[in-house]
N, C-alpha and C positions, 0 to 999 in steps of 0.2 A: 167407034167414037165414044160409046158409054164407058169403055174400059179406060180410055185416055182421060175422061173427065174424072173418073174415080181416082186414078193415080195422081192426077194434078191436085186434087183436093186432100189426099193423104199427105202429099209433100208439103202443102201449105200448113196443115195441121201439125206435121212433124216439125217444121221450122218454128211454129208458134210455141211448141212445147220444148224446144231445144234449150239446153242450159246455157245461160249467159254468164259472162266473166266480168267482174268488177273489182275494184279496190274499195276498202272501207272509206277511202277519202272521196270516193265518187258518191257516197250515200249520206244524206241527211237523216237524222232520227229525232222524232219528237215523242215525248212520253206523255200520256194522259192516264194517270194512275198506274194500273198494271198493263195497260194497253200501250203499245209502241207502233208508230206509223213510220215507215221508210219510204223516202223519196229520192229521186235522182237530183243530185246537186245542180246539175246543168240546167234542168228545166222544171224542177218541182213536180215531175210526174211521179205518181205512186208506183212502186215496183210491182210487177205483175209477172208471174211465171217462176221458172226454176233458175237459180243463181248459184254461182261459186264465187265467194267473196274473200279476197285476200285481206289478211288482218295484220300482216307484218311478220318478218322473221321466217317466212316460209309457211306459217300457219294460215289456215282458211277454214271457212265454214260453207256448208251447202244448205240451202233452204228454198222453199217454195213460197211465193208471196201471192196474195190475192187482195187487190186494192191497197197495196202498201202494208198489209199485215201478213206476218208469217202464219202459215196454215199447214199443219202437219209437223213432220220432223225437222229439226235443225241440228245438224251434226257438225262438230268442230274437230278439225285434225291438226296435228303438229306438223313440223316440217318433214317428218319421216313418214307422213301418211297414216299415222296411227290415230285412231279415234280417242279423243280426250274428253269430249263432252257431247252428250246427246240430249236434246230438249224437245218437247213436244207442245204444240200450240193448236188452238182452235179459234178461228176468226181473230187471231192476234193475241189471245189470252193464254196463259200457261194452262196446260191440260195434260194430266198424266204424269209420267215420270220424268225428272230431270236427273241425269246420271253423269257423273264425273269419273274418268278413268285415269289410271296411271299404269303404264306397261301392261294394259289389258285387264287390269284388276279394277273393280269398283272401289272408289275412295270416298264417294259422297253420293248420297241419294236424297232427292226431295220430290214430293208428290203433290200435284195440284188438281183442282176441279173448278171449273168456271173461273179461273184466274186467281183462286184462293188456295192457300196451303190446306191440303186435305189428304189424310192418310199418314203413312210412315215417312220420316225424315231420318237420315243416319249419316254418320261419317265413320270411315274405316282407316286403319293404318295400312301401310305398304304390305304388311304380313297378313292383312285381312281381318285383324283383330278389331272389334267395334270400339269406337271412341265414345259415341253416344247414339241412342236411339229415341226419336221423339215422335209424337203423333199430334195431328191436327184434324179438326172437323170444322169445315165451312170457315176457314181462316183463323180458327180459335184453337188454343191449347186443349187437348183432350186426352184422357187416359194416362197411362204410366209412362213416364220419361226415365230412361236409364243412362248412366254415365259409367264408363269403365276405366279401369286402370291399365298400365302397359301390358299386363298379362291377360287382360281380357275378363278380369273379374269385376263384378259390380262394386262400385264405390259410392254411388249416390243414386237415389230413386226419388222422383218427384211424381205427384199425382195431380192431375187437372180435371176439371169439369167445366165446360162452357167458359174457358179462358180464366178460370179462377182456381186457386189452390183448393183442393178437395181430396180429403183422404190421407194416406200415410206418406210421410216425407222421411227418408233414412239417408244417412251419410256417415262415411268413415272419416274420422278427424285425427289430426296428428297435433301433439303438443310436447312441451319440454318434459312432461311427466309421463309420457307414453301415448299409446293409440287408444282412441275410444270411438264409439259410435253414438250418433245422436238420432233420435226418433221423435218426429213431431206429427201432429195430426191437425188437419184443417177441415172446416165446414163452411162451404160458400165463401171462401177466401179469408176466413177468420180462424184464429187459433182455437182449438177445442180439444177436449179430452186430456189425457196424461201424456206429457212430454218427458222423455228419459235420456240422459246421457250416461253411458255406461262403459267403464274400462274394459279392456280385453280380458282382465282376470274376473270379470263378472261383478266387481264392486260398483256401486253408483258414484256418479260425479255430480249430477244435477238432475233434479226432477221438478216439473211444474204440473199443477192440477188446474185446469181451466173450468170455470163455470160459464164464463163468456170471455170475449176478446179482451175486456178491461178488468175482469175480476178473476184472480187466480192466486194460488200460493205457490212459492218457489222455494225449494230446499237445496242446499249445497252440502257437499260431504267432503271430509278430509280424505287423503290418499288411502288411509287405513279403513275407510268405509263408515267411520263414525260421522254423525251429523256435525256440520260445520256452522250452518246458518239456516234460518227460516224466516220467511217475510211474506206477508199477504197484501194484496191490493184489491181495492173496489173502486170501480169507475176510474181506473188508472191512478188512484191515489192510495197512499199507505193507509191500511186499515187493519186494526187488530195488532197482534203481538209480532214484533221483529226480534228474533232470538239469535244469540251467538253462542257457540259451544267451543270448548278447548278440545285438544287432540284426543282425549279420552271419551268425548262425547258428553262431557258434563256441562250443563247450562252455566254460562258466565254473565250474561247480560241480556235483559229483556226490556224492549221499549214498546209501549202501547200507543197506537195512533188512531185517530179518527178523522178521515177525510184530510190526511197529510199533516194533521195537527197532532203533536206529541201531548198525550194526556197522562202518562204515568211511565216511570222507569224503575226496573228492579236490577240490582246488582248481587251476584251470588258469590259465596266463598268457594274455594277450590273443591270443597267437599260436596258442593251442590246445594247447601243450605243457603236460605235467603240472608243476605248481608244488609242491603239498603233498599228502601222503597221510597220513592218520591212521586208526588202528583204534580201535574203541570196544567196550566190554563194560559192561553194566548202566549205560548212559548216561554212562559215564566214559571218558576216554582210556585205553586199555589195549593193549599190544602195540607193535609197530613204528611208528616215524614217520620220514618222509623229507621232505626239502625240495630242490627242484631249481631250477637257474637257467633263465633264459629260453631258453638255448641247449640245455637238456636235460641238462646236467652236474649232478651231485650236489653239493649245497651243505651239507646237514646231515642226520644220521641218528642215531637213538637209540631208547630204549624208554620208554613210559609204564607206570605201575602206579597204578591207582586215581586218575587224572587228575594224577599228579605224575611228573616226570622221574625215571628210575631207571636206575642202571648208567652205562656209558660212552657218552658222546655225542661224536660226531665231526663236525667242520666241515672243509669242503674249499674250496680255491681253485678258480677257474673251470675249470682244466685237470684237475680230478678229483685233484689232489695234496692229501694231508692237511694241514690247517692247524693244527688244534687238537683235543686230546682232553680231555674233562672227565668227571668222575665225580659222579653224583647219588645221594642217598639221600632218599627222600621229597620231592623237589623241591628239595632244598638240596644245594649243592656240599659234598661230603664225599668225600675221597680223592684219588687222583692226578690231576694235570693236566700235559699236555704241550702245547708250542707249537712248530711245526716251520717250518724255512725251506722256500723252494720246491724245494729239492733233496732234501726229505724228511728232512733231518738235523735232529735235535732243537735247537731254539733255547734253550728253558728248560723246566725241569720241577720239580715240587714237590708239596706236599700242600695241600688245602684243608679247612678245618673251619668248618662252619656259615657258608659263603660268604666266608670270610676266608682269605688266605694264612697258613699256619702252618708253623713249622719252617724247615728249610733248603731253599732254592730254588737250583738250579744254572743257570747261564747259559753258553751254548757260543757260539763264533764259528762262522763258515760252514764252517770246515774240520772242525768237530766237537770242537776243543779246548775244554776247560773254561776259561772266561774268568774268572768270579768266582762267589761264592756269596753269598746274602743270607739272613739268618735273620729270620723273621717271627713276630710275636706279635699275634694278632687284626688281621691285615692291615697292621701297621706294622713297618718295618724296624727291627731293634734291633742287627743286626750285619752287617758286610760283609767279605768276604775276596776279595782279587783275587790272580789267579795270573799270573805273568810268563810271557812267551812264551819 
């Protein structure tokens, strides 16, 4: 009798554990975050036990359910009976490796812990060559991420800590001028250190030096390796000198900024000597202006006020000898004007009014003697007086 009762109990238990067959259309699925609850469509009863579920086209999966939650392995097969996906769950949450196969080879791998991404994730080509390899910890990006080209060579590296960019970032780049690599660094998600773009031949393309995420200096280079431009930022605003260089690496233009405001500009001759220097305030020319010849001698100097020439402006000959003095008011010639001989003696002098010669103008010979006078009205001579020697 005891043996008969034992056999009966085993048969009942066996029937309870026997795999059941369903179609995906017989099942309802509800998602709660990472958790999924499966119930029978007919009566809303949670699935319990082992099931084989058809999902169309001959494909199916096998899984064990506890109170409507997948618990343990879930394996999906194609119509040929080949394993194509293997997943693992614990109390309905992803746990362990999730693996996708093609013709028996792993093509994708994802790892979970307590329902969160944790550990290695990867994708592979049909040839087994890695496409990428990434890592997570407690659902957050962590460690070194690698991306590969078709030959399995690393073409990009990213580094994370606690879901933030942290450490070295490196990548191969392609451009119309050739291939180059870019190397960047981050600290707690923010740019830091020295960033470098470098051509395959070793020449620099671009570099940045970071003091903090908003304060840095950027330098760009010509294809021959000579400097092309340089600009600095402070608190994400232009600060200090912004420079431009020609193909030979000679400085051509320099602008000085303070908190995005232009305060000075310098233009250079092709030989690198200073050609022109202008000061600015409130985005207008204000203050001293100087113009130089190619040999470095002074050509012209004066003052600007609110974008207009103001006061006495002086022009020089190439040997730094004064040539002419003119007076401006609000950008218009108003006041005294003098023109000089190379000997520095006055050649002619008079007054300007609204850009026209006005009143008596005196003309001198090279010895300094007054030669003649002309009287002007709105730029036209109305009288002339000559003086005998």
